[in-house]
RODO-2510 file (C-alpha; in nm, 4 decimals, decimal comma):
residues 504
     n   res          X          Y          Z
     1     m    -4,5595    -0,6490     0,7767
     2     l    -4,6142    -0,9990     0,9067
     3     s    -4,8610    -0,8996     1,1766
     4     h    -5,1479    -0,9044     0,9271
     5     r    -5,0465    -1,2510     0,8074
     6     i    -5,0450    -1,4151     1,1488
     7     r    -5,3473    -1,4925     1,3563
     8     r    -5,3980    -1,5581     1,7242
     9     g    -5,3575    -1,9254     1,7968
    10     r    -5,5513    -2,1162     2,0597
    11     c    -5,3050    -2,2308     2,3251
    12     p    -5,2853    -2,6102     2,3189
    13     v    -5,3307    -2,7757     2,6561
    14     r    -5,0144    -2,8730     2,8337
    15     d    -5,0489    -3,2437     2,7574
    16     q    -5,0737    -3,1696     2,3848
    17     a    -4,7786    -2,9312     2,3706
    18     k    -4,5271    -3,0295     2,1056
    19     p    -4,2023    -3,1931     2,2063
    20     m    -3,8904    -3,0041     2,1031
    21     p    -3,6612    -3,2481     1,9216
    22     r    -3,3271    -3,0915     1,8405
    23     r    -3,2027    -3,2486     1,5205
    24     s    -3,4660    -3,3882     1,2884
    25     g    -3,6781    -3,2658     0,9976
    26     r    -3,7596    -2,8974     1,0027
    27     w    -3,6566    -2,8614     1,3676
    28     m    -3,3225    -2,6912     1,4106
    29     r    -3,0774    -2,7213     1,6965
    30     t    -3,0437    -2,3908     1,8813
    31     r    -2,7452    -2,4053     2,1141
    32     a    -2,8065    -2,2044     2,4307
    33     v    -2,4598    -2,1978     2,5902
    34     r    -2,2115    -1,9703     2,4141
    35     i    -1,8454    -2,0235     2,3273
    36     v    -1,5800    -1,7579     2,3934
    37     c    -1,2607    -1,8038     2,1899
    38     t    -0,9345    -1,6286     2,2749
    39     l    -0,7629    -1,4984     1,9625
    40     g    -0,3881    -1,5038     1,9109
    41     p    -0,1124    -1,6124     1,6731
    42     a    -0,3033    -1,9291     1,5790
    43     t    -0,6092    -1,7340     1,4592
    44     r    -0,4463    -1,4748     1,2348
    45     s    -0,5871    -1,6121     0,9085
    46     n    -0,9326    -1,5112     0,7879
    47     a    -1,0079    -1,8765     0,7130
    48     t    -0,9470    -1,9704     1,0770
    49     l    -1,1707    -1,6889     1,2006
    50     r    -1,4528    -1,7982     0,9702
    51     g    -1,3945    -2,1562     1,0819
    52     l    -1,4314    -2,0545     1,4469
    53     i    -1,7556    -1,8683     1,3747
    54     d    -1,8931    -2,1667     1,1833
    55     a    -1,7873    -2,3940     1,4714
    56     g    -1,9817    -2,1867     1,7250
    57     m    -1,7744    -1,8893     1,8440
    58     s    -2,0027    -1,6139     1,9778
    59     v    -1,7464    -1,3980     2,1586
    60     a    -1,3907    -1,3223     2,0438
    61     r    -1,1632    -1,2492     2,3407
    62     i    -0,8535    -1,0368     2,2873
    63     n    -0,6049    -1,0540     2,5753
    64     f    -0,4529    -0,7063     2,5988
    65     a    -0,1720    -0,8403     2,8179
    66     h    -0,0165    -0,9539     2,4896
    67     g     0,0165    -0,8027     2,1444
    68     t     0,0665    -0,4553     2,0025
    69     e    -0,1786    -0,1774     1,9226
    70     a    -0,1430    -0,2499     1,5515
    71     e    -0,2191    -0,6182     1,6080
    72     h    -0,5288    -0,5363     1,8143
    73     r    -0,6577    -0,3001     1,5461
    74     e    -0,6111    -0,5636     1,2797
    75     t    -0,7742    -0,8362     1,4906
    76     v    -1,0873    -0,6330     1,5658
    77     a    -1,1236    -0,5357     1,1995
    78     r    -1,0945    -0,8983     1,0874
    79     v    -1,3485    -1,0167     1,3463
    80     r    -1,5970    -0,7519     1,2314
    81     e    -1,5455    -0,8472     0,8672
    82     a    -1,5824    -1,2205     0,9326
    83     s    -1,8917    -1,1682     1,1488
    84     l    -2,0757    -0,9609     0,8889
    85     a    -1,9726    -1,1987     0,6094
    86     s    -2,1130    -1,4953     0,8018
    87     g    -2,4281    -1,3128     0,9132
    88     r    -2,3617    -1,4222     1,2721
    89     p    -2,3013    -1,1831     1,5620
    90     v    -1,9615    -1,2027     1,7311
    91     a    -1,8938    -0,9770     2,0296
    92     v    -1,5386    -0,8534     2,0864
    93     l    -1,4250    -0,8874     2,4490
    94     q    -1,1312    -0,6651     2,5412
    95     d    -0,9582    -0,8349     2,8368
    96     l    -0,7488    -0,5809     3,0283
    97     s    -0,4145    -0,6756     3,1839
    98     g    -0,5077    -0,5377     3,5255
    99     p    -0,2784    -0,5238     3,8306
   100     k    -0,1080    -0,8558     3,7567
   101     i     0,2286    -0,8902     3,9349
   102     r     0,5102    -1,0342     3,7235
   103     l     0,8794    -1,1052     3,7603
   104     g     1,1124    -0,8618     3,5898
   105     e     1,4004    -0,9503     3,3619
   106     l     1,6101    -1,2378     3,4991
   107     e     1,9786    -1,2997     3,4304
   108     p     1,9953    -1,5704     3,3098
   109     a     1,6407    -1,5666     3,1653
   110     t     1,5642    -1,9120     3,3122
   111     l     1,6449    -2,0028     3,6729
   112     a     1,6066    -2,3264     3,8685
   113     l     1,5097    -2,2746     4,2341
   114     e     1,5811    -2,5694     4,4625
   115     t     1,3597    -2,6635     4,7561
   116     g     1,5036    -2,5218     5,0790
   117     a     1,7022    -2,2463     4,9097
   118     l     1,6847    -1,8881     5,0368
   119     v     1,5866    -1,6165     4,7882
   120     t     1,5023    -1,2482     4,8027
   121     l     1,2347    -1,0677     4,6038
   122     g     1,3465    -0,7149     4,5195
   123     c     1,0349    -0,4988     4,4903
   124     g     1,0657    -0,2118     4,2446
   125     l     1,3498    -0,3779     4,0529
   126     a     1,3248    -0,4267     3,6767
   127     k     1,6248    -0,6615     3,6523
   128     g     1,7784    -0,9198     3,8835
   129     d     1,9492    -1,2551     3,9241
   130     a     1,9319    -1,5770     4,1291
   131     r     2,0120    -1,3922     4,4531
   132     t     1,7543    -1,1155     4,4130
   133     l     1,4536    -1,1938     4,1960
   134     p     1,3220    -0,8702     4,0388
   135     v     0,9594    -0,7686     4,0941
   136     p     0,8863    -0,4289     3,9324
   137     d     0,5690    -0,3973     4,1423
   138     e     0,6380    -0,1809     4,4494
   139     y     0,3248    -0,2778     4,6426
   140     l     0,4165    -0,6427     4,7051
   141     a     0,6384    -0,5590     5,0035
   142     q     0,3425    -0,3833     5,1692
   143     e     0,1205    -0,6897     5,1360
   144     a     0,3579    -0,9782     5,2136
   145     r     0,3451    -1,1165     5,5676
   146     p     0,5947    -1,3473     5,7440
   147     g     0,4707    -1,7052     5,7237
   148     g     0,2563    -1,6351     5,4185
   149     p     0,3011    -1,7959     5,0754
   150     i     0,4138    -1,6384     4,7490
   151     l     0,3621    -1,8340     4,4274
   152     l     0,5719    -1,7937     4,1135
   153     g     0,4869    -1,9043     3,7611
   154     d     0,1162    -1,9749     3,8272
   155     g     0,2040    -2,1947     4,1241
   156     a     0,4985    -2,3835     3,9724
   157     v     0,7219    -2,2554     4,2548
   158     e     0,6074    -2,1842     4,6113
   159     l     0,7913    -1,9565     4,8529
   160     e     0,7380    -1,8964     5,2247
   161     v     0,7919    -1,5409     5,3475
   162     l     1,0494    -1,5246     5,6281
   163     d     1,0925    -1,1498     5,6680
   164     v     0,9956    -0,8235     5,4996
   165     d     1,1813    -0,4942     5,5039
   166     a     1,1211    -0,1718     5,3112
   167     s     1,1576    -0,3117     4,9604
   168     e     1,2806    -0,6696     5,0003
   169     i     1,0959    -0,9905     5,0834
   170     h     1,3170    -1,2686     5,2184
   171     c     1,1825    -1,6156     5,1443
   172     r     1,2527    -1,9879     5,1612
   173     v     1,1694    -2,2105     4,8623
   174     v     0,9032    -2,4594     4,9780
   175     v     0,8367    -2,6170     4,6374
   176     g     1,1205    -2,5844     4,3892
   177     g     1,1019    -2,5510     4,0143
   178     t     1,2010    -2,3443     3,7121
   179     i     1,1047    -1,9811     3,6567
   180     t     1,1556    -1,7436     3,3646
   181     s     1,1401    -1,3690     3,3075
   182     g     0,7905    -1,2225     3,3107
   183     k     0,6242    -1,5099     3,4971
   184     g     0,3364    -1,4290     3,7306
   185     v     0,3776    -1,3613     4,1023
   186     n     0,0834    -1,4347     4,3322
   187     a     0,0500    -1,3408     4,6982
   188     p    -0,2858    -1,4962     4,7966
   189     g    -0,5103    -1,2289     4,9413
   190     g    -0,2886    -0,9510     4,8041
   191     l    -0,3520    -0,6867     4,5351
   192     s    -0,5594    -0,4765     4,7771
   193     a    -0,3223    -0,1780     4,7672
   194     r    -0,3069    -0,1433     4,3883
   195     p    -0,5275     0,0703     4,1653
   196     i    -0,7496    -0,1482     3,9470
   197     l    -0,6235     0,0273     3,6319
   198     a    -0,2556     0,0652     3,5529
   199     e    -0,1328     0,3247     3,3032
   200     k    -0,1305     0,0592     3,0318
   201     d    -0,4943    -0,0270     3,1069
   202     l    -0,5957     0,3375     3,0662
   203     r    -0,4271     0,3503     2,7263
   204     d    -0,5884     0,0202     2,6299
   205     l    -0,9332     0,1467     2,7310
   206     e    -0,8887     0,4477     2,5034
   207     l    -0,7967     0,2130     2,2199
   208     g    -1,0907    -0,0151     2,2960
   209     v    -1,3324     0,2768     2,2825
   210     e    -1,1850     0,3861     1,9506
   211     l    -1,2202     0,0317     1,8110
   212     g    -1,5738    -0,0059     1,9464
   213     v    -1,5186    -0,3235     2,1498
   214     d    -1,8429    -0,4758     2,2793
   215     l    -1,7336    -0,5924     2,6251
   216     v    -1,4475    -0,5037     2,8604
   217     g    -1,3029    -0,7649     3,0956
   218     v    -1,1831    -0,6156     3,4255
   219     s    -0,9021    -0,8261     3,5725
   220     y    -0,8387    -0,8883     3,9438
   221     v    -1,1585    -0,7246     4,0650
   222     r    -1,1696    -0,6997     4,4439
   223     t    -1,4811    -0,4962     4,5247
   224     e    -1,7683    -0,3265     4,3481
   225     d    -1,5709     0,0000     4,3654
   226     d    -1,3279    -0,1411     4,1082
   227     i    -1,6164    -0,1792     3,8635
   228     s    -1,7350     0,1749     3,9349
   229     t    -1,3834     0,3077     3,8709
   230     v    -1,3631     0,1474     3,5271
   231     r    -1,7172     0,2577     3,4435
   232     r    -1,6309     0,6193     3,5245
   233     v    -1,3298     0,6050     3,2935
   234     l    -1,5391     0,4654     3,0085
   235     k    -1,8062     0,7290     3,0673
   236     s    -1,5424     1,0012     3,0456
   237     l    -1,4307     0,8490     2,7145
   238     g    -1,7866     0,8724     2,5829
   239     r    -1,8702     0,5018     2,5497
   240     p    -2,0173     0,3143     2,8496
   241     t    -1,9189    -0,0362     2,7358
   242     p    -2,0579    -0,3326     2,9378
   243     l    -1,8112    -0,4662     3,1952
   244     v    -1,7211    -0,8294     3,2641
   245     a    -1,5899    -0,8668     3,6199
   246     k    -1,3259    -1,1390     3,6367
   247     i    -1,3648    -1,3320     3,9603
   248     e    -1,0107    -1,4451     4,0389
   249     t    -0,9312    -1,3121     4,3861
   250     k    -1,0352    -1,4102     4,7366
   251     l    -1,1669    -1,0584     4,7938
   252     a    -1,3913    -1,0878     4,4869
   253     l    -1,5486    -1,4032     4,6298
   254     e    -1,6161    -1,2222     4,9557
   255     n    -1,7799    -0,9312     4,7691
   256     l    -1,9518    -1,1352     4,4972
   257     e    -2,3095    -1,0080     4,5420
   258     a    -2,2034    -0,6432     4,5407
   259     i    -1,9830    -0,6968     4,2346
   260     l    -2,2708    -0,8636     4,0486
   261     a    -2,4900    -0,5627     4,1249
   262     r    -2,2394    -0,3284     3,9540
   263     a    -2,1010    -0,5416     3,6695
   264     d    -2,2788    -0,6471     3,3495
   265     a    -2,1353    -1,0016     3,3445
   266     v    -1,8780    -1,2141     3,5273
   267     m    -1,5974    -1,4461     3,4242
   268     i    -1,4860    -1,7301     3,6510
   269     a    -1,1102    -1,7079     3,5932
   270     r    -1,0190    -2,0376     3,7540
   271     g    -0,6435    -2,0111     3,6965
   272     d    -0,5582    -1,7279     3,9340
   273     l    -0,8553    -1,8163     4,1550
   274     s    -0,6977    -2,1561     4,2265
   275     l    -0,3888    -1,9727     4,3551
   276     e    -0,5940    -1,7466     4,5820
   277     i    -0,8004    -2,0185     4,7509
   278     p    -0,7440    -2,3913     4,8191
   279     f    -0,7665    -2,5571     4,4770
   280     e    -1,0252    -2,8096     4,5975
   281     r    -1,2639    -2,5184     4,6573
   282     v    -1,2585    -2,3996     4,2946
   283     p    -1,5419    -2,6230     4,1589
   284     i    -1,7570    -2,5372     4,4602
   285     e    -1,7040    -2,1647     4,4129
   286     q    -1,7625    -2,2032     4,0386
   287     k    -2,1115    -2,3369     4,1028
   288     r    -2,1818    -2,0663     4,3604
   289     i    -2,0739    -1,7895     4,1233
   290     v    -2,2864    -1,9237     3,8357
   291     q    -2,5981    -1,9512     4,0516
   292     a    -2,5451    -1,6044     4,1976
   293     a    -2,5006    -1,4631     3,8463
   294     i    -2,8229    -1,6260     3,7256
   295     r    -3,0176    -1,4804     4,0199
   296     a    -2,8696    -1,1366     3,9470
   297     g    -2,9479    -1,1653     3,5754
   298     r    -2,5811    -1,1397     3,4769
   299     p    -2,4203    -1,3685     3,2166
   300     a    -2,1457    -1,5941     3,3553
   301     i    -1,8430    -1,7160     3,1573
   302     t    -1,6616    -2,0262     3,2853
   303     a    -1,2955    -2,0093     3,1852
   304     t    -0,9435    -2,1541     3,2055
   305     q    -0,8009    -2,4815     3,0739
   306     m    -1,1363    -2,6272     2,9724
   307     l    -0,9825    -2,8209     2,6801
   308     q    -0,6171    -2,7480     2,7572
   309     s    -0,4841    -3,0749     2,6138
   310     m    -0,6119    -2,9678     2,2702
   311     v    -0,3342    -2,7094     2,2502
   312     t    -0,1416    -3,0033     2,1039
   313     a    -0,3743    -3,3063     2,1042
   314     p    -0,6527    -3,3717     1,8485
   315     r    -0,9017    -3,4913     2,1131
   316     p    -0,9915    -3,3647     2,4619
   317     t    -0,9305    -3,5759     2,7699
   318     r    -1,2243    -3,7428     2,9457
   319     a    -1,1775    -3,5082     3,2401
   320     e    -1,1962    -3,2038     3,0101
   321     i    -1,5115    -3,3335     2,8421
   322     t    -1,6702    -3,3752     3,1839
   323     d    -1,5523    -3,0288     3,2924
   324     v    -1,7269    -2,8595     2,9987
   325     a    -2,0421    -3,0684     3,0442
   326     n    -2,0578    -2,9880     3,4152
   327     a    -2,0229    -2,6162     3,3432
   328     v    -2,3227    -2,6452     3,1089
   329     l    -2,5169    -2,8315     3,3777
   330     d    -2,4227    -2,5612     3,6304
   331     g    -2,6139    -2,3139     3,4121
   332     t    -2,3229    -2,1086     3,2787
   333     d    -2,3970    -1,8724     2,9903
   334     a    -2,0662    -1,9370     2,8168
   335     v    -1,7559    -2,1530     2,8271
   336     m    -1,4183    -2,0206     2,7185
   337     l    -1,1207    -2,1443     2,5210
   338     s    -0,7860    -1,9775     2,5961
   339     d    -0,4565    -2,1262     2,4763
   340     e    -0,6570    -2,3864     2,2833
   341     t    -0,7500    -2,1255     2,0220
   342     a    -0,4877    -1,8541     2,0823
   343     i    -0,1788    -2,0707     2,0294
   344     g    -0,3212    -2,4193     1,9744
   345     a    -0,2372    -2,6549     1,6897
   346     d    -0,5962    -2,6559     1,5571
   347     p    -0,8225    -2,3819     1,7006
   348     v    -1,1231    -2,4787     1,4873
   349     r    -1,1052    -2,8426     1,5965
   350     a    -1,1007    -2,7323     1,9619
   351     c    -1,4056    -2,5098     1,9099
   352     r    -1,5914    -2,7900     1,7321
   353     a    -1,5113    -3,0261     2,0190
   354     m    -1,6547    -2,7799     2,2685
   355     s    -1,9661    -2,7364     2,0527
   356     r    -2,0192    -3,1131     2,0437
   357     i    -1,9956    -3,1389     2,4222
   358     i    -2,2404    -2,8515     2,4717
   359     d    -2,4863    -2,9967     2,2194
   360     a    -2,4817    -3,3432     2,3741
   361     t    -2,5255    -3,2065     2,7261
   362     e    -2,8107    -2,9722     2,6333
   363     d    -2,9867    -3,2498     2,4424
   364     a    -2,9712    -3,4824     2,7423
   365     y    -3,0470    -3,2210     3,0095
   366     p    -3,2499    -2,9291     2,8678
   367     s    -3,2732    -2,6324     3,1018
   368     h    -3,6132    -2,5495     3,2484
   369     a    -3,5064    -2,3697     3,5647
   370     e    -3,7486    -2,1549     3,7633
   371     v    -3,5238    -1,8750     3,8856
   372     p    -3,6296    -1,7043     4,2118
   373     i    -3,6678    -1,3268     4,2257
   374     d    -3,5396    -1,2754     4,5801
   375     g    -3,3546    -0,9478     4,6236
   376     i    -3,5004    -0,7832     4,3110
   377     s    -3,7153    -0,4765     4,3721
   378     g    -3,8779    -0,1803     4,2013
   379     e    -3,9606    -0,1615     3,8306
   380     l    -3,7039    -0,4311     3,7542
   381     r    -3,8973    -0,6739     3,9739
   382     e    -4,2106    -0,6104     3,7672
   383     l    -4,0209    -0,6863     3,4466
   384     v    -3,8672    -1,0015     3,5951
   385     v    -4,2088    -1,1259     3,7089
   386     f    -4,3432    -1,0606     3,3597
   387     s    -4,0522    -1,2450     3,2000
   388     q    -4,1272    -1,5420     3,4261
   389     a    -4,4886    -1,5381     3,3081
   390     a    -4,3800    -1,5146     2,9439
   391     v    -4,1448    -1,8108     2,9765
   392     r    -4,4113    -2,0174     3,1524
   393     t    -4,6590    -1,9347     2,8747
   394     a    -4,4101    -2,0285     2,6032
   395     r    -4,3345    -2,3622     2,7688
   396     e    -4,6914    -2,4649     2,8376
   397     c    -4,8142    -2,3625     2,4932
   398     g    -4,5315    -2,5365     2,3097
   399     a    -4,4088    -2,2145     2,1458
   400     r    -4,1252    -2,2590     1,8994
   401     a    -3,9623    -1,9365     2,0187
   402     i    -4,0050    -1,6184     2,2188
   403     v    -3,9577    -1,3115     1,9975
   404     t    -3,8716    -0,9756     2,1531
   405     w    -3,7565    -0,6654     1,9645
   406     s    -3,4492    -0,5121     2,1283
   407     r    -3,3044    -0,1635     2,1410
   408     g    -3,0596    -0,2212     2,4269
   409     g    -3,1318    -0,5882     2,4980
   410     i    -3,2886    -0,5581     2,8455
   411     a    -3,5932    -0,7747     2,7711
   412     a    -3,3834    -1,0410     2,6000
   413     r    -3,1454    -1,0600     2,8964
   414     l    -3,4320    -1,0881     3,1450
   415     l    -3,5828    -1,3716     2,9419
   416     s    -3,2403    -1,5356     2,9271
   417     r    -3,2255    -1,5215     3,3081
   418     q    -3,5249    -1,7562     3,3227
   419     r    -3,3457    -2,0273     3,1173
   420     p    -3,6654    -2,0732     2,9107
   421     g    -3,5763    -2,3952     2,7275
   422     v    -3,6939    -2,2403     2,3973
   423     p    -3,4947    -1,9924     2,1857
   424     t    -3,5294    -1,6223     2,2597
   425     v    -3,5111    -1,4485     1,9213
   426     a    -3,4105    -1,0831     1,9562
   427     p    -3,4422    -0,8813     1,6336
   428     t    -3,2743    -0,5409     1,6496
   429     r    -3,1840    -0,2653     1,4069
   430     y    -2,8736    -0,1778     1,6101
   431     e    -2,5501    -0,3557     1,5211
   432     e    -2,4037    -0,2910     1,8659
   433     t    -2,6994    -0,4600     2,0384
   434     w    -2,6833    -0,7463     1,7871
   435     r    -2,3251    -0,8190     1,8906
   436     r    -2,3692    -0,7711     2,2651
   437     l    -2,6614    -1,0154     2,2725
   438     a    -2,4277    -1,2861     2,1419
   439     l    -2,3290    -1,3621     2,5045
   440     p    -2,6480    -1,4231     2,7114
   441     y    -2,7780    -1,7785     2,7391
   442     g    -3,0222    -1,8879     2,4696
   443     v    -3,0619    -1,5501     2,2947
   444     r    -3,0589    -1,5498     1,9127
   445     p    -3,0007    -1,1875     1,8013
   446     v    -3,1113    -1,1005     1,4476
   447     l    -2,9860    -0,7866     1,2717
   448     c    -3,2697    -0,6010     1,0967
   449     p    -3,1374    -0,2619     0,9797
   450     r    -3,4757    -0,1608     0,8311
   451     g    -3,6570    -0,2399     1,1551
   452     k    -3,8392    -0,5359     0,9987
   453     m    -3,7703    -0,9084     1,0371
   454     s    -3,8635    -1,1564     0,7667
   455     l    -3,9906    -1,5063     0,8281
   456     e    -3,6829    -1,6294     0,6431
   457     q    -3,4580    -1,4614     0,9008
   458     l    -3,6548    -1,6192     1,1842
   459     e    -3,6393    -1,9641     1,0257
   460     r    -3,2635    -1,9309     0,9940
   461     e    -3,2508    -1,9163     1,3742
   462     i    -3,5050    -2,1801     1,4763
   463     g    -3,5830    -2,3899     1,1669
   464     r    -3,8772    -2,4077     0,9267
   465     l    -4,2183    -2,2941     1,0528
   466     d    -4,5645    -2,3966     0,9374
   467     g    -4,9270    -2,3256     1,0264
   468     t    -4,9161    -2,5475     1,3347
   469     d    -4,6386    -2,3492     1,5035
   470     f    -4,6836    -2,0923     1,7786
   471     l    -4,4608    -1,7954     1,8593
   472     l    -4,4788    -1,5808     2,1714
   473     l    -4,4219    -1,2120     2,0935
   474     v    -4,3023    -1,0022     2,3889
   475     g    -4,2458    -0,6275     2,4131
   476     h    -4,3400    -0,3087     2,5935
   477     i    -4,5629    -0,0200     2,4931
   478     a    -4,3620     0,2281     2,2861
   479     g    -4,3156     0,5660     2,4497
   480     d    -4,4405     0,4535     2,7902
   481     q    -4,2006     0,5689     3,0622
   482     r    -4,2843     0,2726     3,2898
   483     r    -4,2153     0,0163     3,0158
   484     v    -4,5559    -0,1540     3,0475
   485     p    -4,4979    -0,5004     2,8997
   486     w    -4,7244    -0,7069     2,6766
   487     m    -4,7186    -1,0514     2,5189
   488     k    -4,9108    -1,2081     2,2348
   489     l    -4,9337    -1,5724     2,1282
   490     v    -4,9515    -1,6046     1,7492
   491     r    -4,9585    -1,8737     1,4846
   492     v    -4,7604    -1,8227     1,1626
   493     i    -4,9689    -1,8882     0,8505
   494     d    -4,7794    -1,7078     0,5738
   495     s    -4,4491    -1,5453     0,4901
   496     g    -4,3830    -1,1747     0,5145
   497     e    -4,2299    -0,9268     0,7570
   498     w    -4,3141    -0,7653     1,0851
   499     d    -4,1773    -0,4576     1,2513
   500     s    -4,0823    -0,3632     1,6031
   501     d    -4,4414    -0,3114     1,7236
   502     p    -4,6465    -0,6092     1,5951
   503     r    -4,9351    -0,5752     1,8438
   504     e    -5,2012    -0,4786     1,5961
***
């Protein structure tokens, strides 16, 4: 074990602490912000999956609103195979359909609605025509109000509600356009009457548990009770998978703090959110959500149309480049690609472009945030205070990395919350933890099935080490019910291994 080949190092004074160059000599770039890639028809080859992992994909998102059970089984199996072959953790995010309202089957399948025209939405209808647009959802008539807007096709067409009766909503077309069967229907401020899980979602959760997905995305969250509902279902299925609350409704914004207290992570789903609130408010709310997530110690994923032009184009637009960079500067844990990788012309090129933007932004503006601990109490507060002290020690002593052995990943996530500015290496013998730690900011999970990590494994994450390098080891006393933490500053002087309790 490596603990007998390392010795305590004297902490260099702050002025003599080593700089942390990112790309020269034995120093290795360690990207902190993660990339979530949505899988789809464009990623069906094993070569493309490996290309995405090599380009920086940490989380593979599978949108369960599309695809068959057989396709989902095959996709998860291929992600697992590619991840193990590459030696890099990739978490699988199962994104549930949720209570999304959609048009039914139109006849003809494509209709042009002219501004000023009168139309009727038939709630509970599976099929319809230009006179009565079908909306299979029966709750919409309960939520629509005269004078309120209804948006079709992600905002391509806007209707104004004139009158509502038992199952029909009579509207005037305010902004005309073309609609097709299955397009989305949004009533800003609606969805409150629907259960968070439809029958399809319940079946999909059962499949996700069987496949061992690492994260579950909960769509159209309104309150913390929605998160509790999904958690109870997963508990009854025997696998309490971490939940990602998708913030895409006005109600979710109003209940953000309570949702963060119940969820394990959040996704800023800017597409539907921009239909629920004035679109000019979206970047402001994005920053608020990210900062609230950091304070709560929950990873945040910034999503929707980040490099949308790369669905067809070989280069991102200047606005898209700036959008990704600003999300990094906001402090987001991850940025997400949707159509760019699911149906795009070159998914790997899009992922590489996002990696380049992240790298350049992190190089120019490294994160050294001091995150307040307001609102945190009890034993968790003690652990957060300790993680703050550990990060401060690592920074001031010029440590190359913070190393913390992980069973469930709590310590690694708390260190991630502090945005330490140095890599947090999290060796674990548990494959599930290895994958789930692929999401939090700056964490480098290392799979060590034997419970021992070699120096070679560590150097793969942070670059070559020599006798002048310091590491900060962080852990808690094994078997202690109060999780009494400890830290130890060490200097590496030889190769070898160390196990999960290197305090001696």
